[in-house]
N, C-alpha and C positions, 0 to 999 in steps of 0.2 A: 504492500500499501505506499505508496506517493501523498506525504501530507503536507498540504499550505499550516504553517502557525500564522497566528494572529492573534494581536491581542489589543486591548484601550489603555497602546503608549507602549512605551520605546518596547521591544518586544528583546532586546541584547541588557536590559537592565537585568540587574538582581534586583533594583527598590519595587519596580511594577507589578501588582498583584500578589508580597509579601513574598518573590522568586519565585514564583511557582511555575510563568513561563519559561524565565530565562535557563532552569534546572531541568523543565522539563523538553526543552526542544535540545538541553546538548544531551539530553538520553537518549530520546530518537534521533538526533542527529547519528550516533554513535552507531547505529543500525544503519546508516543512509535513505530514514526516510521520509524525514524534513527535506524538503525542493525550496525549502522558502523561505523568509520569517516576515510579517506583515502588520504591523500599523494600523494598525484599522483605525484608531481614534484622527478622522480627520477633518479635525472644522477649518470655518474662515476668518479673517478676523472680519467680513461680510457676518457672521455668527452674532461678531459682537451687536446688533442690531436685535437681533433675534432672538433674545432673549439668554444665549447663551452666557452670561454672567451675572451670580446673585448680586444686586450691589447692594443691598444691607449688611450679608456678610464680608464684604468684598471693603466696605466703609468701617466696620468693626475690625478688621484685621489691616487694613491702611494698607491691603494689596488687590488684585484681582483679583478671586476664589468661583472657581466654575459653579453655573446652577448643577446643582444633584440632579433633576429631575432631566434637564436636558434633554441627552442619549436615551431618554426613555420613553418620551413624548411621538406621536407618530409620524407628523409631516419633517420629522429629525432623523428619523431612524429611515425613513426612504431618503432622506436626502442625501445621508451619512453614505445609504449605497447602492445611489449611483455614483459619489465620488466614487465610493472604492471600483466601481465596472474595471474602468481603465487602467488601474494599479493592478490586476489582479491580474487583465489579457497580458500586461506583458512583462510575468514570471514566467514558470518552468510549467510543465503540463503536469494534473496531478490529480489523484483522486479523491482525496478528500482535504476539509479546511476543518483545523480545531482551532477554533476560538479563545479567548479566555475575553470573557464577559458581556452583557449585553451592550447590542449597538446595531449599526450597520452589519448588514450580511455582502461577505468576499469573498461567496463563493459563486458557480454557475450554475445553471440552469444541470441539474444531472450531473454534478457535485455532490458527495457527499456530505452536510452541514453537523457539524458535532461542537458544540458550547460549554464552555465550566460556569454554571450559575451561583452565584455563593449562595443566593438567598434575594428571595422575592421584593420587588419594589414595596408591594405594600405592610411587608414587616420592617422594610429598612426605615418605612416613611410614620409609622406604627407603633413600634418598638421605640420607652422614649432612650433608653441608652444610645441605641444604635440611630435614632434619627436626630440628634442632636451633634454626634460626632460626626458625624457624615452630610448635615446641609440638610436632613429633611423637612428638620420640621416647620420652619416657617412657613413654605408655601405647598403644604399640602390639602387645605382644604381646594385649591381655588387650578393644583396641577398632578396630584395624584392619580381620580380615574382616570386622564389621560395619557396618565405614567404607563397604568394595569393595561390600559387596551394595547399604547405602543409594546407594552413585554411582552403580552399573546402574541399578536404579532409575528412578532422575533421567534420562541417558546416553538409552535404550531409550522415554521420552517424550518427548523431543523430533528435531524431525524438522531439526533442522540443527544442527553442533556445530565452531564456532568454535575452532579452537587455532595458536597462535601459526605455528607451526614441523612439519618431518617432526618432528623427534626429541620434538616433544610429543605429538605424535600416536601414535607409537611408543609409550609411555608407560601408552597406555589399550587397546593391543591383546589386552590380556587380559580383557578383555570381550566378545573376540568380536562387534561391533558391526561393522552391511556400513559400506566402505571408502567410498562415496558418500555418507554421512550426513558425512561432516567435511568442514569447509571452512581451512583452510592457507592461513594467510593473518600476517605478521607486523602487531600493531597499526601506529599513524601516529604521528609523533613533535611531539609534544607542543611544536612552539614555532612561531613567525611566521620563512618564509623570512625572514633581514636583507639579503640580497642578494649581491652578489658583493665578498668584501673581497678589496684587494688590501696583499700583505703583503712587506714590506725582506726579498730573500732573505740582507742579512749580518747579520740581530737573529738575537742573540746567542738558541738553544735556551731554547724557557720553555714545559713541561711541563702541563697542566692535569687534575689530575685530580676527578672530581667524585659523588661519594656520598653516602648518607648513612652504612652500615654498610664504616669504615675497615678493619676486616680481613679482612669475606666479601672487599670488594670487591677485594680486594688491593695494599689503602694499602701495610703494610710490604714487602711484593717491591719498589715502585715507588719506596718511598723508598730501600731498600739499590742499587737498580739506579740514583737518580739523586743520590748519591753516586758512583758512576764517574762517569755523562756531568758533570758535576762540576771531576771533578781532570784532566777532558778538557780541558772548557770556563768555566774560572772563572768565568764572569760566568751561566752556567743557571741557569733561578729555574725552581721548585716553587710551583706554586699548588693547593691543597686544599677545593674548596667543598663544601660539601653537611652538613660531620659536622666535628669538634675535637679532632681525636687529641692525645694530648699531647708532641706534636714542634717542635723549636727548635730543627731542624739548618739553619745555614748556608745563605741563597739559597731556602730555605721559606719559603711564607706560609700562614698556616691565617685562611681567614675565616667556613669557618661556612656555616652554611641562613644562605640568600638566598629570602625568597616573591614569586616573581614578579604578583603581587599588587600591590605594596605598589611604586611607579613608579621613587622612588629603588634599591628594590633591584633592579629588573629593569633599569635605565640598568648597575645595579653588574655583575650576570651578560653584558649585552650587551658589558660592557669587555673582560672576564675572557677569555669567549668568539674579541673579537679581537685582544687580543692576543698568544694563546698562539700557538704555532707548531706543537703536537702535542696530541693527546687521548689520556691513556693512563690505559686501569680495566686493570687484568690480572684481573676479579673472576675468584672460583674459580665462581662458579654465577649464571646469569642467563640464564632463560625465550630474553629477549631483546636487552636490553637497549636504551631508546628513547634516551636521554644519548648511546648513539652517530649516531643520526643527527643531532642535536642538533650537533654539533660535527660533521655531515659539512656539514649544511649553512652551518657557516660556513666550510667548505672548512678544515677542519684533516682532518690524513689519524690515521686514528683506529688505537690500538694494543689489540687485548687476547688473552685465551686461548681456545684454543679450545675447542669445545666449547660440548651442547644444541643442536648445529645454526647456532650466527651463524656460523660459515660459510658460508653459504647466503643469510645474511639480508645480512651485506654481504660482498662478493665481495673477491678477492684484489689488485683495482686499485684499490679506493678503503681497505682495512685488513689490517695485519702481525697473523696467526693464530698465535700463540706454539705451539709443540706441550707446553710443560711452563713449570711456574711458577721459571724460575730464569733470579737477577738478571744474568749474567752476558753468558746469549742479548736478555735485555732491554735492557740494556744498548746491546748491539753494532746494536742498532736504532734507538737512541734518538739516537745518534751517527750510524749512515747517515743516517738523517732527515738530522739538521742538514747534513752534508756533502755531498748532496745534494739540494738545495732541486728541481731542476726535478722528481726523482720523489716529493716530498712535493709539491709541486704538481701535479701526476699526477693522485696522490690527491685530492686536497683538492677539486680541481674533478670526480675519478670517484665521490664522497660526494657533491655536489651533484646530480650527474646521476642519483642513484639515490632516491634520498627525493625529488626532486623530479617522478619519473615514479612512484613507486611508493608512494607512506609519507607523503602526506599525506591527512589526515580525509578530504576530500573526495576524494581515489582508494578511500581504502579504504572511506570510505563508499559513494561509488556502486558500487566491488564485491558489497562486501554487500548490499546492496536487491538488486543485478541476481542472486545464490545466494539472497537468501530467497525473493523473486518465481521462480525456481526450482519452489524447492523446493512448495510457495503451490498452481505450474501438474502439480506432479506429487501432487499431492495433499495436499499434507502439512495432518496437524491432527492438536493435540496428544490424546489418549483418556484 
């Protein structure tokens, strides 16, 4: 199968869609399946007068901010599709298009169209935490119905819809699409396997948090629980990576964002994961949470809030799922994992096995291609 890889954003950037297209297309390239990569985000300056910019958010941010609904509106999807046609005509022949993100259709008639859709626009607009973070809250009443219409048009034209979890698939249920059109599988871990790591059973607790959004990913809750942990074990440490919150509590180190493309910073990331004894990111919202996979590869037990179907991706053998964002309960979990190093070790090893067997890009890409080939044999083609 010859595949055109497309994404709404730079397909060569590891920052686009959490690195999913970057790593997936690179894996497919190893087997010679990718014939080209296409940035399907084809906006033009004229779009600025067509509602492309969210004026209110732009004023608040003091920089241009895109209207989150713009790409979902039916007229804009058709506009983007027309713009993509000449670009696709100039690319090598292919049997299928695999697009990460909902937008214009870059597939020619008769070509299999597969797309990754993380969450429905209705859920994105109505779930409070998501809508505020991603700009769907302010214009919901005015634009949501039309955005749902546009999303349905896009998904109807797709032969295969890849989404992360059973929970994310259920957010599309209101469209009434055939269930066999969906392929449910979490993306893969965006990190190489560091190999087995031996940790000292008597090492003091070292909690690792890694995330760009300190508040949404549960940082304040973790900080409160860590203070309780430190009262019990004064040598306990907390390392905060990926963001720079104004935290100066005892035992806390804030190291901010580190770029894996920079050798020195990649080495620092590796050092932090190796020295940690538990990974905790009690995020209020994650469609999956790829960083949990990275922590599991390092043999760390992971602690998270229950929600969005994560408990099916990360089973209880490798993770602790808190039912509510309660600092006392979180502190108890962290204390227990330190006082029972054998249990923590078993969870870490179970996590490594789970990721290596299910969530490497070699495994995920292979399973996705099998599903796409089955859809092609069944006569799937973009219309």
